[in-house]
C-alpha positions as CSV (number, residue, x, y, z in Angstrom):
1,M,0.0,0.0,0.0
2,L,2.7,2.5,1.0
3,A,4.7,1.9,-2.2
4,T,1.6,2.5,-4.3
5,L,0.6,5.6,-2.3
6,C,4.1,7.1,-2.0
7,E,3.6,9.5,-4.9
8,S,0.0,10.5,-4.1
9,N,-1.0,13.6,-2.2
10,L,-2.3,11.4,0.7
11,L,1.1,11.0,2.3
12,V,3.2,13.9,3.6
13,Y,6.9,13.4,4.4
14,P,8.7,12.8,6.6
15,L,6.5,9.8,7.4
16,V,6.8,7.5,10.4
17,V,5.0,4.1,10.2
18,Q,4.1,2.5,13.5
19,F,2.7,-1.1,13.7
20,R,0.3,-1.5,16.6
21,N,-3.1,-2.9,17.5
22,G,-6.4,-1.1,17.1
23,P,-5.8,0.3,14.5
24,D,-3.0,-1.9,13.1
25,I,-0.9,0.8,11.6
26,A,-0.3,4.5,12.5
27,L,0.9,6.9,9.9
28,H,2.5,9.9,11.6
29,M,3.1,12.9,9.3
30,P,3.7,16.6,9.9
31,T,0.1,17.2,9.1
32,G,-1.2,14.7,11.6
33,S,-1.6,11.0,12.3
34,I,-3.9,8.5,10.6
35,G,-4.9,5.2,12.0
36,V,-5.1,2.4,9.4
37,E,-7.1,-0.7,10.3
38,C,-6.3,-3.8,8.2
39,T,-8.3,-6.8,7.3
40,D,-8.2,-9.7,4.8
41,A,-11.0,-10.6,2.5
42,I,-10.5,-14.4,2.5
43,A,-12.8,-17.3,1.7
44,H,-11.8,-19.8,4.3
45,E,-13.8,-22.6,2.8
46,W,-11.9,-22.3,-0.5
47,N,-8.6,-22.7,1.5
48,E,-10.1,-25.8,3.1
49,I,-11.1,-27.2,-0.3
50,L,-7.5,-26.6,-1.7
51,D,-6.0,-28.2,1.4
52,L,-8.2,-31.3,1.0
53,R,-7.4,-31.5,-2.7
54,A,-3.6,-31.3,-2.0
55,R,-3.9,-34.0,0.6
56,S,-6.2,-36.5,-1.1
57,Y,-7.2,-35.5,-4.6
58,H,-4.0,-34.4,-6.4
59,D,-5.3,-35.0,-9.9
60,A,-8.9,-33.8,-9.4
61,I,-10.2,-31.0,-11.6
62,I,-12.2,-28.7,-9.4
63,F,-14.7,-26.1,-10.2
64,L,-14.8,-22.9,-8.2
65,P,-17.9,-22.8,-6.0
66,R,-19.7,-19.5,-5.2
67,L,-18.9,-19.0,-1.6
68,K,-20.3,-16.6,1.0
69,P,-18.0,-14.5,3.2
70,D,-20.1,-14.5,6.3
71,A,-20.2,-18.0,7.6
72,R,-19.4,-21.6,6.9
73,S,-22.0,-22.6,4.4
74,L,-20.6,-26.0,3.2
75,S,-20.7,-29.2,5.2
76,D,-17.7,-31.5,5.5
77,E,-19.2,-33.7,2.8
78,E,-19.6,-30.8,0.4
79,L,-16.0,-29.7,1.0
80,Q,-14.8,-33.2,0.2
81,A,-17.1,-33.3,-2.9
82,Y,-15.7,-30.0,-4.2
83,A,-12.1,-31.0,-3.5
84,S,-12.5,-34.4,-5.3
85,G,-14.1,-32.7,-8.3
86,T,-17.4,-34.7,-7.9
87,K,-19.4,-31.5,-7.2
88,S,-19.5,-28.1,-8.9
89,G,-21.2,-25.0,-7.8
90,P,-23.7,-22.9,-9.7
91,P,-22.4,-21.4,-12.8
92,W,-20.7,-18.0,-12.9
93,L,-23.0,-16.0,-15.2
94,G,-23.1,-12.3,-16.3
95,D,-21.7,-10.1,-13.6
96,S,-21.9,-12.7,-10.9
97,V,-18.1,-12.5,-10.2
98,E,-18.4,-8.7,-9.8
99,R,-21.5,-9.0,-7.5
100,D,-20.0,-11.7,-5.4
101,W,-16.7,-9.8,-5.0
102,A,-18.5,-6.6,-4.0
103,Q,-20.6,-8.5,-1.5
104,A,-17.5,-10.0,0.1
105,I,-15.6,-6.7,0.3
106,S,-18.7,-5.1,1.7
107,Y,-19.0,-7.8,4.3
108,F,-15.4,-7.5,5.5
109,A,-15.6,-3.7,5.5
110,G,-18.8,-3.9,7.5
111,K,-17.2,-6.0,10.2
112,K,-14.5,-3.4,10.8
113,L,-17.1,-0.6,10.5
114,E,-19.0,-2.1,13.4
115,K,-15.8,-1.9,15.6
116,L,-15.2,1.7,14.5
117,R,-18.7,2.7,15.4
118,A,-18.3,1.0,18.8
119,G,-15.3,3.3,19.5
120,A,-12.5,0.7,18.8
121,Y,-10.3,3.1,16.9
122,S,-10.8,6.3,18.8
123,D,-7.0,7.1,19.1
124,Y,-7.1,8.9,15.8
125,S,-9.5,11.5,14.4
126,D,-8.8,10.2,10.9
127,N,-9.0,6.4,10.2
128,W,-8.6,4.5,7.0
129,L,-9.5,0.9,6.3
130,L,-7.2,-1.3,4.2
131,I,-8.7,-4.5,2.9
132,H,-6.3,-7.0,1.4
133,D,-8.2,-8.6,-1.4
134,E,-7.7,-12.4,-1.4
135,W,-11.2,-13.3,-2.2
136,V,-11.5,-16.5,-4.2
137,M,-12.9,-15.0,-7.3
138,H,-12.3,-11.4,-8.3
139,P,-12.5,-9.2,-11.3
140,V,-9.8,-9.8,-13.8
141,S,-9.8,-6.8,-16.1
142,L,-9.9,-3.1,-15.2
143,K,-13.3,-2.9,-16.9
144,E,-14.6,-5.7,-14.6
145,H,-13.0,-4.1,-11.6
146,N,-14.7,-0.8,-12.3
147,A,-18.0,-2.6,-12.6
148,A,-17.4,-4.4,-9.3
149,I,-16.5,-1.1,-7.6
150,S,-19.7,0.5,-8.9
151,I,-21.7,-2.4,-7.4
152,L,-19.8,-2.1,-4.1
153,V,-20.4,1.7,-3.9
154,R,-24.1,1.3,-4.8
155,D,-24.8,-1.5,-2.5
156,A,-22.6,-0.5,0.4
157,A,-23.5,3.2,0.7
158,S,-23.7,2.8,4.5
159,M,-19.9,2.3,4.4
160,F,-19.7,6.1,4.3
161,S,-22.5,7.0,6.8
162,T,-20.9,8.8,9.7
163,P,-19.2,7.7,11.8
164,C,-17.1,5.9,9.2
165,F,-13.6,5.3,7.9
166,S,-12.6,8.4,5.9
167,R,-11.0,6.2,3.3
168,V,-11.4,2.5,2.3
169,L,-8.5,1.1,0.4
170,V,-8.9,-2.3,-1.4
171,E,-5.5,-3.8,-2.3
172,G,-5.6,-6.5,-4.8
173,S,-2.8,-8.1,-6.9
174,K,-3.2,-5.6,-9.7
175,W,-4.9,-2.5,-8.3
176,L,-5.3,-0.3,-5.2
177,T,-8.8,1.1,-5.1
178,N,-9.2,4.2,-3.0
179,L,-12.8,4.9,-1.9
180,T,-14.1,8.0,-0.1
181,S,-17.6,9.3,0.3
182,E,-16.9,11.7,-2.6
183,S,-14.7,9.8,-4.9
184,R,-13.1,6.6,-6.1
185,E,-9.7,6.0,-7.7
186,I,-8.1,2.9,-9.1
187,V,-4.3,2.9,-9.4
188,P,-1.9,0.1,-10.4
189,I,-0.1,-1.6,-7.6
190,V,3.5,-0.7,-7.2
191,D,5.4,-3.9,-6.3
192,L,8.9,-3.2,-5.1
193,W,9.8,-6.9,-5.1
194,R,9.0,-7.7,-8.8
195,D,11.3,-6.9,-11.7
């Protein structure tokens, strides 16, 4: 995130980064301090399916199921069936990838927003939320990503009802999406470790 934001007007130098709890990161700048709460958008059931496949079904061709972010929705038998390739989920049609991705990001943002509204991050007057996007299925092209962000902004308008995070950053493998109540910006990820 910092490498991608380093040339933006969001950071003022000198910058001191402090790792802590509640929020996870503090950015101290001459203009003030910002708390950054971090969370991962992860489909735990997909990881269970991959683990089962690696242990027991090495050669199985598996079809990506449509998973929900909020709870375990698959039984142990269903996890085994997906891992073995004997079961496939409903088809991915139209903009279902974008809708499911937006729903997942909204869910994980909502969990952190509940904590913010309960006073969990009161150390800072300005708080950002950073969501590391590891959702099982996500938009591939910039056009699809824009469509997914439009769905997210439309369906999760309460994300910016006060009190709220002043900025929600969604960091994927290709893009960093910067959302505020007034704007959205998608910028390519700067990866310092790739050639």
